[in-house]
MOPAC internal coordinates of N, CA, C and O (Angstrom, degrees):
PM7 1SCF
backbone

  N    0.0000 0     0.00 0     0.00 0    0    0    0
  C    1.4588 1     0.00 0     0.00 0    1    0    0
  C    1.5167 1   109.55 1     0.00 0    2    1    0
  O    1.2310 1   120.52 1   -49.90 1    3    2    1
  N    1.2998 1   116.62 1   130.10 1    3    2    1
  C    1.4508 1   121.88 1   179.85 1    5    3    2
  C    1.5196 1   108.77 1   -79.80 1    6    5    3
  O    1.2310 1   121.30 1   -50.29 1    7    6    5
  N    1.3299 1   115.11 1   129.71 1    7    6    5
  C    1.4606 1   119.15 1   176.06 1    9    7    6
  C    1.5248 1   108.20 1   -64.50 1   10    9    7
  O    1.2310 1   120.85 1   -42.97 1   11   10    9
  N    1.3232 1   115.98 1   137.03 1   11   10    9
  C    1.4621 1   121.74 1  -177.51 1   13   11   10
  C    1.5239 1   111.60 1   -54.85 1   14   13   11
  O    1.2310 1   120.11 1   146.26 1   15   14   13
  N    1.3301 1   117.39 1   -33.74 1   15   14   13
  C    1.4548 1   121.36 1  -176.61 1   17   15   14
  C    1.5064 1   114.21 1   -68.72 1   18   17   15
  O    1.2310 1   119.51 1   162.16 1   19   18   17
  N    1.3270 1   118.54 1   -17.84 1   19   18   17
  C    1.4638 1   119.54 1  -178.49 1   21   19   18
  C    1.5230 1   112.51 1   -95.43 1   22   21   19
  O    1.2310 1   119.87 1  -167.21 1   23   22   21
  N    1.3208 1   117.85 1    12.79 1   23   22   21
  C    1.4657 1   121.20 1   176.36 1   25   23   22
  C    1.5226 1   109.44 1   -93.98 1   26   25   23
  O    1.2310 1   120.63 1   -42.09 1   27   26   25
  N    1.3168 1   116.40 1   137.91 1   27   26   25
  C    1.4620 1   121.56 1  -178.23 1   29   27   26
  C    1.5210 1   111.28 1   -82.92 1   30   29   27
  O    1.2310 1   121.22 1   -36.17 1   31   30   29
  N    1.3214 1   115.28 1   143.83 1   31   30   29
  C    1.4638 1   120.63 1   173.22 1   33   31   30
  C    1.5246 1   110.47 1  -113.33 1   34   33   31
  O    1.2310 1   120.51 1   161.52 1   35   34   33
  N    1.3374 1   116.64 1   -18.48 1   35   34   33
  C    1.4699 1   120.36 1   178.62 1   37   35   34
  C    1.5233 1   109.28 1  -155.84 1   38   37   35
  O    1.2310 1   121.24 1   -28.10 1   39   38   37
  N    1.3352 1   115.23 1   151.90 1   39   38   37
  C    1.4548 1   121.13 1   176.69 1   41   39   38
  C    1.5249 1   108.33 1  -147.95 1   42   41   39
  O    1.2310 1   120.75 1   -33.35 1   43   42   41
  N    1.3140 1   116.17 1   146.65 1   43   42   41
  C    1.4557 1   120.31 1   178.13 1   45   43   42
  C    1.5113 1   109.99 1  -157.13 1   46   45   43
  O    1.2310 1   121.33 1    -6.43 1   47   46   45
  N    1.3180 1   115.07 1   173.57 1   47   46   45
  C    1.4593 1   121.44 1  -179.52 1   49   47   46
  C    1.5156 1   109.25 1  -127.41 1   50   49   47
  O    1.2310 1   120.48 1   -48.47 1   51   50   49
  N    1.3254 1   116.69 1   131.53 1   51   50   49
  C    1.4540 1   122.79 1   176.55 1   53   51   50
  C    1.5313 1   107.81 1  -104.34 1   54   53   51
  O    1.2310 1   119.94 1   -75.90 1   55   54   53
  N    1.3482 1   117.71 1   104.10 1   55   54   53
  C    1.4601 1   119.72 1  -176.38 1   57   55   54
  C    1.5320 1   113.44 1   -67.04 1   58   57   55
  O    1.2310 1   119.76 1   150.83 1   59   58   57
  N    1.3135 1   118.07 1   -29.17 1   59   58   57
  C    1.4652 1   120.60 1  -179.65 1   61   59   58
  C    1.5319 1   110.82 1   -66.73 1   62   61   59
  O    1.2310 1   121.22 1   140.71 1   63   62   61
  N    1.3187 1   115.27 1   -39.29 1   63   62   61
  C    1.4735 1   120.02 1  -179.47 1   65   63   62
  C    1.5260 1   112.30 1   -98.98 1   66   65   63
  O    1.2310 1   120.55 1   172.41 1   67   66   65
  N    1.3424 1   116.56 1    -7.59 1   67   66   65
  C    1.4618 1   123.20 1  -177.87 1   69   67   66
  C    1.5278 1   111.16 1    53.73 1   70   69   67
  O    1.2310 1   121.38 1  -129.98 1   71   70   69
  N    1.3461 1   114.96 1    50.02 1   71   70   69
  C    1.4616 1   121.55 1  -178.19 1   73   71   70
  C    1.5257 1   111.09 1  -127.38 1   74   73   71
  O    1.2310 1   121.64 1   -34.73 1   75   74   73
  N    1.3117 1   114.47 1   145.27 1   75   74   73
  C    1.4599 1   121.53 1   170.65 1   77   75   74
  C    1.5225 1   106.49 1   -92.85 1   78   77   75
  O    1.2310 1   120.69 1   -50.92 1   79   78   77
  N    1.3358 1   116.28 1   129.08 1   79   78   77
  C    1.4674 1   121.67 1  -179.45 1   81   79   78
  C    1.5301 1   107.54 1  -108.92 1   82   81   79
  O    1.2310 1   120.59 1   -60.22 1   83   82   81
  N    1.3286 1   116.47 1   119.78 1   83   82   81
  C    1.4573 1   122.29 1  -178.62 1   85   83   82
  C    1.5238 1   108.51 1  -117.24 1   86   85   83
  O    1.2310 1   120.52 1   -58.99 1   87   86   85
  N    1.3277 1   116.61 1   121.01 1   87   86   85
  C    1.4537 1   121.56 1   176.55 1   89   87   86
  C    1.5251 1   107.72 1  -102.18 1   90   89   87
  O    1.2310 1   121.16 1   -54.09 1   91   90   89
  N    1.3302 1   115.39 1   125.91 1   91   90   89
  C    1.4609 1   121.53 1  -177.36 1   93   91   90
  C    1.5205 1   111.35 1   -94.93 1   94   93   91
  O    1.2310 1   121.23 1   -18.96 1   95   94   93
  N    1.3122 1   115.26 1   161.04 1   95   94   93
  C    1.4538 1   121.95 1  -179.14 1   97   95   94
  C    1.5275 1   112.07 1   -59.95 1   98   97   95
  O    1.2310 1   120.19 1   150.31 1   99   98   97
  N    1.3420 1   117.24 1   -29.69 1   99   98   97
  C    1.4695 1   119.70 1  -178.79 1  101   99   98
  C    1.5300 1   112.61 1   -82.25 1  102  101   99
  O    1.2310 1   120.21 1  -177.42 1  103  102  101
  N    1.3459 1   117.21 1     2.58 1  103  102  101
  C    1.4530 1   121.33 1   176.84 1  105  103  102
  C    1.5212 1   114.56 1    98.39 1  106  105  103
  O    1.2310 1   119.65 1   168.41 1  107  106  105
  N    1.3069 1   118.27 1   -11.59 1  107  106  105
  C    1.4680 1   121.43 1   177.71 1  109  107  106
  C    1.5228 1   110.30 1   -72.18 1  110  109  107
  O    1.2310 1   121.03 1   -31.08 1  111  110  109
  N    1.3186 1   115.64 1   148.92 1  111  110  109
  C    1.4560 1   121.97 1   175.45 1  113  111  110
  C    1.5156 1   108.36 1  -125.45 1  114  113  111
  O    1.2310 1   120.91 1   -46.88 1  115  114  113
  N    1.3314 1   115.86 1   133.12 1  115  114  113
  C    1.4573 1   122.07 1   177.97 1  117  115  114
  C    1.5195 1   109.09 1  -115.23 1  118  117  115
  O    1.2310 1   121.26 1   -44.38 1  119  118  117
  N    1.3233 1   115.19 1   135.62 1  119  118  117
  C    1.4499 1   121.92 1   173.36 1  121  119  118
  C    1.5225 1   106.88 1  -111.72 1  122  121  119
  O    1.2310 1   120.74 1   -58.17 1  123  122  121
  N    1.3249 1   116.20 1   121.83 1  123  122  121
  C    1.4598 1   121.30 1  -177.39 1  125  123  122
  C    1.5252 1   108.21 1  -121.43 1  126  125  123
  O    1.2310 1   119.79 1   -54.61 1  127  126  125
  N    1.3421 1   118.00 1   125.39 1  127  126  125
  C    1.4609 1   119.31 1   175.72 1  129  127  126
  C    1.5303 1   110.12 1   -58.77 1  130  129  127
  O    1.2310 1   120.32 1   -55.61 1  131  130  129
  N    1.3133 1   116.98 1   124.39 1  131  130  129
  C    1.4698 1   121.06 1  -176.37 1  133  131  130
  C    1.5199 1   111.80 1   -60.58 1  134  133  131
  O    1.2310 1   119.95 1   148.99 1  135  134  133
  N    1.3186 1   117.71 1   -31.01 1  135  134  133
  C    1.4460 1   121.45 1  -179.21 1  137  135  134
  C    1.5208 1   113.95 1   -67.16 1  138  137  135
  O    1.2310 1   120.48 1   163.99 1  139  138  137
  N    1.3284 1   116.69 1   -16.01 1  139  138  137
  C    1.4641 1   120.54 1   179.50 1  141  139  138
  C    1.5242 1   112.46 1   -88.97 1  142  141  139
  O    1.2310 1   120.35 1   171.64 1  143  142  141
  N    1.3284 1   116.94 1    -8.36 1  143  142  141
  C    1.4597 1   120.79 1  -177.78 1  145  143  142
  C    1.5210 1   109.31 1   -97.27 1  146  145  143
  O    1.2310 1   121.44 1   -59.53 1  147  146  145
  N    1.3322 1   114.85 1   120.47 1  147  146  145
  C    1.4640 1   119.21 1   179.73 1  149  147  146
  C    1.5241 1   108.88 1   -59.36 1  150  149  147
  O    1.2310 1   120.84 1   -48.99 1  151  150  149
  N    1.2975 1   116.01 1   131.01 1  151  150  149
  C    1.4604 1   121.56 1  -178.19 1  153  151  150
  C    1.5172 1   112.78 1   100.21 1  154  153  151
  O    1.2310 1   120.45 1   159.99 1  155  154  153
  N    1.3363 1   116.74 1   -20.01 1  155  154  153
  C    1.4678 1   120.01 1   178.86 1  157  155  154
  C    1.5262 1   112.47 1  -108.01 1  158  157  155
  O    1.2310 1   120.23 1   164.19 1  159  158  157
  N    1.3227 1   117.17 1   -15.81 1  159  158  157
  C    1.4604 1   120.61 1  -174.96 1  161  159  158
  C    1.5243 1   112.21 1   -56.74 1  162  161  159
  O    1.2310 1   120.03 1   138.90 1  163  162  161
  N    1.3159 1   117.55 1   -41.10 1  163  162  161
  C    1.4659 1   120.08 1  -177.70 1  165  163  162
  C    1.5336 1   112.69 1  -103.42 1  166  165  163
  O    1.2310 1   120.27 1  -171.84 1  167  166  165
  N    1.3405 1   117.08 1     8.16 1  167  166  165
  C    1.4657 1   120.85 1  -179.35 1  169  167  166
  C    1.5311 1   110.60 1   -78.31 1  170  169  167
  O    1.2310 1   121.15 1   -27.08 1  171  170  169
  N    1.3240 1   115.41 1   152.92 1  171  170  169
  C    1.4692 1   120.52 1   177.49 1  173  171  170
  C    1.5226 1   109.81 1   -75.61 1  174  173  171
  O    1.2310 1   120.96 1   -12.86 1  175  174  173
  N    1.3361 1   115.76 1   167.14 1  175  174  173
  C    1.4667 1   120.36 1   177.05 1  177  175  174
  C    1.5301 1   110.81 1   -59.01 1  178  177  175
  O    1.2310 1   120.54 1   137.36 1  179  178  177
  N    1.3316 1   116.57 1   -42.64 1  179  178  177
  C    1.4632 1   120.17 1   179.88 1  181  179  178
  C    1.5230 1   111.36 1   -62.38 1  182  181  179
  O    1.2310 1   120.42 1   138.44 1  183  182  181
  N    1.3327 1   116.80 1   -41.56 1  183  182  181
  C    1.4640 1   120.00 1   179.40 1  185  183  182
  C    1.5259 1   110.87 1   -66.43 1  186  185  183
  O    1.2310 1   120.12 1   139.48 1  187  186  185
  N    1.3275 1   117.38 1   -40.52 1  187  186  185
  C    1.4700 1   121.05 1   178.84 1  189  187  186
  C    1.5299 1   110.93 1   -65.49 1  190  189  187
  O    1.2310 1   120.54 1   143.39 1  191  190  189
  N    1.3178 1   116.57 1   -36.61 1  191  190  189
  C    1.4633 1   120.95 1  -176.95 1  193  191  190
  C    1.5236 1   112.54 1   -72.92 1  194  193  191
  O    1.2310 1   119.92 1   157.43 1  195  194  193
  N    1.3081 1   117.76 1   -22.57 1  195  194  193
  C    1.4705 1   121.59 1  -178.61 1  197  195  194
  C    1.5243 1   109.78 1   -84.47 1  198  197  195
  O    1.2310 1   120.74 1  -116.29 1  199  198  197
  N    1.3218 1   116.19 1    63.71 1  199  198  197
  C    1.4625 1   122.78 1  -178.81 1  201  199  198
  C    1.5204 1   109.30 1  -116.99 1  202  201  199
  O    1.2310 1   121.15 1   -32.27 1  203  202  201
  N    1.3217 1   115.40 1   147.73 1  203  202  201
  C    1.4685 1   120.26 1   179.37 1  205  203  202
  C    1.5187 1   109.63 1  -140.44 1  206  205  203
  O    1.2310 1   121.40 1   -25.96 1  207  206  205
  N    1.3255 1   114.93 1   154.04 1  207  206  205
  C    1.4607 1   121.13 1   172.82 1  209  207  206
  C    1.5213 1   106.95 1   -78.13 1  210  209  207
  O    1.2310 1   120.58 1   -47.82 1  211  210  209
  N    1.3170 1   116.49 1   132.18 1  211  210  209
  C    1.4706 1   118.69 1  -179.48 1  213  211  210
  C    1.5202 1   110.94 1  -107.61 1  214  213  211
  O    1.2310 1   122.01 1   -30.03 1  215  214  213
  N    1.3165 1   113.75 1   149.97 1  215  214  213
  C    1.4674 1   120.84 1   178.07 1  217  215  214
  C    1.5084 1   112.32 1    59.45 1  218  217  215
  O    1.2310 1   121.22 1    43.34 1  219  218  217
  N    1.3241 1   115.27 1  -136.66 1  219  218  217
  C    1.4674 1   121.06 1  -178.49 1  221  219  218
  C    1.5188 1   112.07 1   -85.80 1  222  221  219
  O    1.2310 1   120.42 1  -172.23 1  223  222  221
  N    1.3388 1   116.80 1     7.77 1  223  222  221
  C    1.4542 1   121.33 1  -178.88 1  225  223  222
  C    1.5111 1   112.30 1   112.10 1  226  225  223
  O    1.2310 1   120.88 1  -173.90 1  227  226  225
  N    1.3175 1   115.92 1     6.10 1  227  226  225
  C    1.4593 1   120.63 1  -179.27 1  229  227  226
  C    1.5261 1   111.87 1   -72.33 1  230  229  227
  O    1.2310 1   119.96 1   151.44 1  231  230  229
  N    1.3243 1   117.67 1   -28.56 1  231  230  229
  C    1.4571 1   119.24 1  -174.37 1  233  231  230
  C    1.5066 1   113.63 1  -132.99 1  234  233  231
  O    1.2310 1   121.71 1   -12.65 1  235  234  233
  N    1.3284 1   114.33 1   167.35 1  235  234  233
  C    1.4544 1   123.57 1   171.27 1  237  235  234
  C    1.5156 1   106.26 1  -118.67 1  238  237  235
  O    1.2310 1   120.76 1   -38.83 1  239  238  237
  N    1.3334 1   116.14 1   141.17 1  239  238  237
  C    1.4588 1   120.06 1  -175.31 1  241  239  238
  C    1.5220 1   110.08 1  -133.22 1  242  241  239
  O    1.2310 1   121.20 1   -48.82 1  243  242  241
  N    1.3353 1   115.30 1   131.18 1  243  242  241
  C    1.4572 1   123.34 1   173.49 1  245  243  242
  C    1.5210 1   106.69 1  -112.49 1  246  245  243
  O    1.2310 1   119.41 1   -84.85 1  247  246  245
  N    1.3411 1   118.74 1    95.15 1  247  246  245
  C    1.4635 1   121.61 1  -175.88 1  249  247  246
  C    1.5310 1   113.71 1   -56.89 1  250  249  247
  O    1.2310 1   119.82 1   136.95 1  251  250  249
  N    1.3156 1   117.96 1   -43.05 1  251  250  249
  C    1.4651 1   120.96 1  -176.65 1  253  251  250
  C    1.5291 1   112.03 1   -66.40 1  254  253  251
  O    1.2310 1   120.55 1   154.59 1  255  254  253
  N    1.3286 1   116.56 1   -25.41 1  255  254  253
  C    1.4685 1   120.88 1  -178.45 1  257  255  254
  C    1.5221 1   111.96 1  -101.62 1  258  257  255
  O    1.2310 1   120.33 1   174.85 1  259  258  257
  N    1.3471 1   116.97 1    -5.15 1  259  258  257
  C    1.4634 1   121.96 1  -174.49 1  261  259  258
  C    1.5261 1   109.51 1    51.73 1  262  261  259
  O    1.2310 1   121.08 1  -132.33 1  263  262  261
  N    1.3429 1   115.55 1    47.67 1  263  262  261
  C    1.4595 1   123.27 1  -176.15 1  265  263  262
  C    1.5213 1   109.51 1  -119.60 1  266  265  263
  O    1.2310 1   120.96 1   -49.23 1  267  266  265
  N    1.3168 1   115.78 1   130.77 1  267  266  265
  C    1.4624 1   122.29 1   176.39 1  269  267  266
  C    1.5197 1   108.98 1  -128.57 1  270  269  267
  O    1.2310 1   121.01 1   -43.30 1  271  270  269
  N    1.3329 1   115.67 1   136.70 1  271  270  269
  C    1.4580 1   121.22 1   176.78 1  273  271  270
  C    1.5150 1   109.72 1  -127.01 1  274  273  271
  O    1.2310 1   120.77 1   -35.02 1  275  274  273
  N    1.3096 1   116.13 1   144.98 1  275  274  273
  C    1.4523 1   122.51 1   174.28 1  277  275  274
  C    1.5248 1   108.18 1   -83.46 1  278  277  275
  O    1.2310 1   120.07 1   -55.65 1  279  278  277
  N    1.3191 1   117.48 1   124.35 1  279  278  277
  C    1.4599 1   120.76 1   178.76 1  281  279  278
  C    1.5310 1   110.58 1   -64.40 1  282  281  279
  O    1.2310 1   118.69 1   131.42 1  283  282  281
  N    1.3538 1   120.11 1   -48.58 1  283  282  281
  C    1.4597 1   118.59 1   177.99 1  285  283  282
  C    1.5304 1   112.84 1   -58.42 1  286  285  283
  O    1.2310 1   120.27 1   142.23 1  287  286  285
  N    1.3301 1   117.09 1   -37.77 1  287  286  285
  C    1.4538 1   119.88 1   178.42 1  289  287  286
  C    1.5130 1   112.18 1   -66.33 1  290  289  287
  O    1.2310 1   120.37 1   139.12 1  291  290  289
  N    1.3228 1   116.89 1   -40.88 1  291  290  289
  C    1.4572 1   121.68 1   178.77 1  293  291  290
  C    1.5239 1   110.16 1   -65.84 1  294  293  291
  O    1.2310 1   120.13 1   135.52 1  295  294  293
  N    1.3276 1   117.37 1   -44.48 1  295  294  293
  C    1.4639 1   121.40 1   179.05 1  297  295  294
  C    1.5287 1   110.13 1   -63.33 1  298  297  295
  O    1.2310 1   120.26 1   136.76 1  299  298  297
  N    1.3191 1   117.11 1   -43.24 1  299  298  297
  C    1.4655 1   120.52 1   179.67 1  301  299  298
  C    1.5220 1   110.48 1   -64.40 1  302  301  299
  O    1.2310 1   120.22 1   143.89 1  303  302  301
  N    1.3153 1   117.18 1   -36.11 1  303  302  301
  C    1.4558 1   120.43 1   178.05 1  305  303  302
  C    1.5146 1   112.50 1   -66.84 1  306  305  303
  O    1.2310 1   120.62 1   149.74 1  307  306  305
  N    1.3284 1   116.42 1   -30.26 1  307  306  305
  C    1.4641 1   121.18 1   179.50 1  309  307  306
  C    1.5198 1   110.40 1   -81.29 1  310  309  307
  O    1.2310 1   120.77 1   136.67 1  311  310  309
  N    1.3209 1   116.13 1   -43.33 1  311  310  309
  C    1.4593 1   120.61 1  -172.38 1  313  311  310
  C    1.5203 1   113.26 1  -102.26 1  314  313  311
  O    1.2310 1   120.27 1  -179.73 1  315  314  313
  N    1.3296 1   117.09 1     0.27 1  315  314  313
  C    1.4566 1   120.68 1  -174.87 1  317  315  314
  C    1.5128 1   113.19 1   -62.75 1  318  317  315
  O    1.2310 1   121.48 1   -33.49 1  319  318  317
  N    1.3208 1   114.78 1   146.51 1  319  318  317
  C    1.4543 1   120.34 1   175.94 1  321  319  318
  C    1.5160 1   109.32 1   -75.08 1  322  321  319
  O    1.2310 1   120.15 1   -11.37 1  323  322  321
  N    1.3059 1   117.31 1   168.63 1  323  322  321
  C    1.4623 1   121.29 1   177.51 1  325  323  322
  C    1.5255 1   109.67 1   -58.06 1  326  325  323
  O    1.2310 1   120.12 1   138.75 1  327  326  325
  N    1.3352 1   117.38 1   -41.25 1  327  326  325
  C    1.4675 1   120.71 1   179.63 1  329  327  326
  C    1.5299 1   110.32 1   -61.05 1  330  329  327
  O    1.2310 1   120.29 1   136.08 1  331  330  329
  N    1.3526 1   117.06 1   -43.92 1  331  330  329
  C    1.4687 1   120.82 1  -179.99 1  333  331  330
  C    1.5228 1   109.75 1   -63.81 1  334  333  331
  O    1.2310 1   120.05 1   135.14 1  335  334  333
  N    1.3329 1   117.51 1   -44.86 1  335  334  333
  C    1.4545 1   121.13 1  -178.33 1  337  335  334
  C    1.5310 1   110.75 1   -65.18 1  338  337  335
  O    1.2310 1   120.15 1   140.61 1  339  338  337
  N    1.3514 1   117.31 1   -39.39 1  339  338  337
  C    1.4648 1   120.02 1   177.38 1  341  339  338
  C    1.5205 1   110.50 1   -62.63 1  342  341  339
  O    1.2310 1   120.51 1   140.57 1  343  342  341
  N    1.3310 1   116.64 1   -39.43 1  343  342  341
  C    1.4686 1   120.80 1   177.28 1  345  343  342
  C    1.5118 1   111.36 1   -64.33 1  346  345  343
  O    1.2310 1   120.27 1   140.72 1  347  346  345
  N    1.3262 1   117.09 1   -39.28 1  347  346  345
  C    1.4575 1   121.51 1   178.20 1  349  347  346
  C    1.5241 1   110.25 1   -64.34 1  350  349  347
  O    1.2310 1   120.64 1   134.95 1  351  350  349
  N    1.3263 1   116.39 1   -45.05 1  351  350  349
  C    1.4677 1   119.83 1   178.48 1  353  351  350
  C    1.5228 1   110.74 1   -61.82 1  354  353  351
  O    1.2310 1   120.38 1   139.26 1  355  354  353
  N    1.3415 1   116.87 1   -40.74 1  355  354  353
  C    1.4698 1   120.27 1   179.46 1  357  355  354
  C    1.5173 1   110.42 1   -64.67 1  358  357  355
  O    1.2310 1   120.47 1   138.96 1  359  358  357
  N    1.3249 1   116.71 1   -41.04 1  359  358  357
  C    1.4689 1   119.91 1   179.72 1  361  359  358
  C    1.5215 1   110.48 1   -64.88 1  362  361  359
  O    1.2310 1   120.42 1   138.98 1  363  362  361
  N    1.3146 1   116.81 1   -41.02 1  363  362  361
  C    1.4588 1   119.94 1   179.15 1  365  363  362
  C    1.5196 1   110.93 1   -68.42 1  366  365  363
  O    1.2310 1   120.24 1   143.35 1  367  366  365
  N    1.3298 1   117.14 1   -36.65 1  367  366  365
  C    1.4536 1   120.71 1   177.92 1  369  367  366
  C    1.5159 1   111.49 1   -64.55 1  370  369  367
  O    1.2310 1   120.66 1   142.71 1  371  370  369
  N    1.3358 1   116.34 1   -37.29 1  371  370  369
  C    1.4600 1   120.32 1   178.63 1  373  371  370
  C    1.5062 1   112.28 1   -67.35 1  374  373  371
  O    1.2310 1   120.29 1   158.98 1  375  374  373
  N    1.3216 1   117.05 1   -21.02 1  375  374  373
  C    1.4629 1   120.88 1  -179.21 1  377  375  374
  C    1.5242 1   111.89 1   -89.50 1  378  377  375
  O    1.2310 1   120.77 1   174.70 1  379  378  377
  N    1.3293 1   116.12 1    -5.30 1  379  378  377
  C    1.4556 1   118.36 1  -177.54 1  381  379  378
  C    1.5251 1   111.12 1   -73.15 1  382  381  379
  O    1.2310 1   121.22 1   -23.13 1  383  382  381
  N    1.3098 1   115.27 1   156.87 1  383  382  381
  C    1.4584 1   121.49 1  -179.65 1  385  383  382
  C    1.5193 1   107.54 1  -122.11 1  386  385  383
  O    1.2310 1   120.88 1   -47.98 1  387  386  385
  N    1.3149 1   115.92 1   132.02 1  387  386  385
  C    1.4578 1   120.69 1   176.01 1  389  387  386
  C    1.5205 1   107.57 1  -142.73 1  390  389  387
  O    1.2310 1   119.90 1   -19.21 1  391  390  389
  N    1.3278 1   117.80 1   160.79 1  391  390  389
  C    1.4637 1   119.80 1   177.37 1  393  391  390
  C    1.5354 1   112.24 1   -58.28 1  394  393  391
  O    1.2310 1   120.38 1   141.22 1  395  394  393
  N    1.3377 1   116.88 1   -38.78 1  395  394  393
  C    1.4698 1   120.04 1   179.62 1  397  395  394
  C    1.5274 1   111.22 1   -65.31 1  398  397  395
  O    1.2310 1   120.73 1   138.35 1  399  398  397
  N    1.3421 1   116.21 1   -41.65 1  399  398  397
  C    1.4606 1   119.98 1  -179.81 1  401  399  398
  C    1.5272 1   110.36 1   -67.06 1  402  401  399
  O    1.2310 1   119.80 1   140.42 1  403  402  401
  N    1.3174 1   117.99 1   -39.58 1  403  402  401
  C    1.4614 1   121.58 1   178.71 1  405  403  402
  C    1.5250 1   110.76 1   -64.93 1  406  405  403
  O    1.2310 1   120.43 1   139.07 1  407  406  405
  N    1.3526 1   116.78 1   -40.93 1  407  406  405
  C    1.4650 1   120.51 1   178.88 1  409  407  406
  C    1.5272 1   110.70 1   -64.61 1  410  409  407
  O    1.2310 1   120.10 1   138.83 1  411  410  409
  N    1.3323 1   117.41 1   -41.17 1  411  410  409
  C    1.4625 1   121.24 1   178.71 1  413  411  410
  C    1.5270 1   110.56 1   -63.42 1  414  413  411
  O    1.2310 1   120.16 1   140.34 1  415  414  413
  N    1.3343 1   117.29 1   -39.66 1  415  414  413
  C    1.4681 1   120.88 1   178.63 1  417  415  414
  C    1.5258 1   110.53 1   -64.60 1  418  417  415
  O    1.2310 1   120.34 1   140.24 1  419  418  417
  N    1.3445 1   116.96 1   -39.76 1  419  418  417
  C    1.4688 1   119.61 1   177.73 1  421  419  418
  C    1.5276 1   111.17 1   -64.89 1  422  421  419
  O    1.2310 1   120.61 1   137.59 1  423  422  421
  N    1.3389 1   116.44 1   -42.41 1  423  422  421
  C    1.4762 1   119.76 1   178.51 1  425  423  422
  C    1.5249 1   110.49 1   -61.90 1  426  425  423
  O    1.2310 1   120.72 1   136.87 1  427  426  425
  N    1.3301 1   116.23 1   -43.13 1  427  426  425
  C    1.4614 1   120.51 1   179.52 1  429  427  426
  C    1.5272 1   110.50 1   -64.79 1  430  429  427
  O    1.2310 1   120.22 1   139.92 1  431  430  429
  N    1.3221 1   117.19 1   -40.08 1  431  430  429
  C    1.4635 1   121.07 1   178.45 1  433  431  430
  C    1.5138 1   111.62 1   -64.17 1  434  433  431
  O    1.2310 1   119.98 1   144.08 1  435  434  433
  N    1.3275 1   117.63 1   -35.92 1  435  434  433
  C    1.4658 1   121.05 1   178.64 1  437  435  434
  C    1.5229 1   111.44 1   -66.54 1  438  437  435
  O    1.2310 1   120.40 1   155.99 1  439  438  437
  N    1.3214 1   116.85 1   -24.01 1  439  438  437
  C    1.4692 1   121.30 1   178.35 1  441  439  438
  C    1.5233 1   111.12 1   -85.96 1  442  441  439
  O    1.2310 1   120.30 1   179.17 1  443  442  441
  N    1.2973 1   117.03 1    -0.83 1  443  442  441
  C    1.4630 1   119.79 1  -178.86 1  445  443  442
  C    1.5084 1   113.13 1   107.99 1  446  445  443
  O    1.2310 1   119.93 1  -178.69 1  447  446  445
  N    1.3193 1   117.74 1     1.31 1  447  446  445
  C    1.4650 1   120.61 1   177.59 1  449  447  446
  C    1.5122 1   112.57 1    78.93 1  450  449  447
  O    1.2310 1   121.52 1    16.63 1  451  450  449
  N    1.2924 1   114.70 1  -163.37 1  451  450  449
  C    1.4554 1   121.72 1  -178.04 1  453  451  450
  C    1.5260 1   109.33 1   -71.02 1  454  453  451
  O    1.2310 1   119.88 1   -43.86 1  455  454  453
  N    1.3394 1   117.83 1   136.14 1  455  454  453
  C    1.4692 1   119.37 1   178.51 1  457  455  454
  C    1.5239 1   110.94 1   -63.71 1  458  457  455
  O    1.2310 1   121.36 1   -34.29 1  459  458  457
  N    1.3268 1   115.00 1   145.71 1  459  458  457
  C    1.4686 1   119.26 1   177.98 1  461  459  458
  C    1.5231 1   109.67 1   -70.42 1  462  461  459
  O    1.2310 1   121.80 1   -33.30 1  463  462  461
  N    1.3329 1   114.16 1   146.70 1  463  462  461
  C    1.4634 1   118.53 1   175.78 1  465  463  462
  C    1.5081 1   108.49 1   -76.66 1  466  465  463
  O    1.2310 1   121.28 1   -43.33 1  467  466  465
  N    1.3162 1   115.16 1   136.67 1  467  466  465
  C    1.4695 1   121.00 1   177.96 1  469  467  466
  C    1.5213 1   106.69 1  -103.71 1  470  469  467
  O    1.2310 1   120.44 1   -56.85 1  471  470  469
  N    1.3398 1   116.76 1   123.15 1  471  470  469
  C    1.4728 1   118.47 1  -179.67 1  473  471  470
  C    1.5222 1   110.84 1   -61.19 1  474  473  471
  O    1.2310 1   121.40 1   -41.21 1  475  474  473
  N    1.3259 1   114.92 1   138.79 1  475  474  473
  C    1.4623 1   120.05 1   177.12 1  477  475  474
  C    1.5142 1   109.60 1   -80.35 1  478  477  475
  O    1.2310 1   121.23 1   -34.06 1  479  478  477
  N    1.3032 1   115.24 1   145.94 1  479  478  477
  C    1.4682 1   119.42 1   178.07 1  481  479  478
  C    1.5073 1   108.93 1   -72.39 1  482  481  479
  O    1.2310 1   121.28 1   -38.84 1  483  482  481
  N    1.3321 1   115.16 1   141.16 1  483  482  481
  C    1.4538 1   121.19 1   177.66 1  485  483  482
  C    1.5176 1   112.61 1    76.19 1  486  485  483
  O    1.2310 1   119.61 1  -171.93 1  487  486  485
  N    1.3424 1   118.34 1     8.07 1  487  486  485
  C    1.4615 1   120.30 1  -174.54 1  489  487  486
  C    1.4251 1   112.99 1  -107.43 1  490  489  487
  O    1.2310 1   120.10 1   180.00 1  491  490  489

């Protein structure tokens, strides 16, 4: 469940400062350098400025760039603790694909894959 405070009510772009300004339902405002957001780094000022709050405030949408961002994810990335950020990096690392990882998955599959979980008695 998304905390009500992490939903956006307004968003805009300041071309002079090259920042995205996100106002949240709880009254907080976040300024994020546009160059740090993947998909906006090489976008023009006009493309960055054409942003809208999507849905109930869960996302930000740039129609011209076909770019969508999760507001809670962006806020967590800005305000996240070291532990949260380390967990995010680990999750992203687990999603990576490499020839070595693919070969290991094939070897594991040849052995029958991951063992099935056996339900514990009384549990």
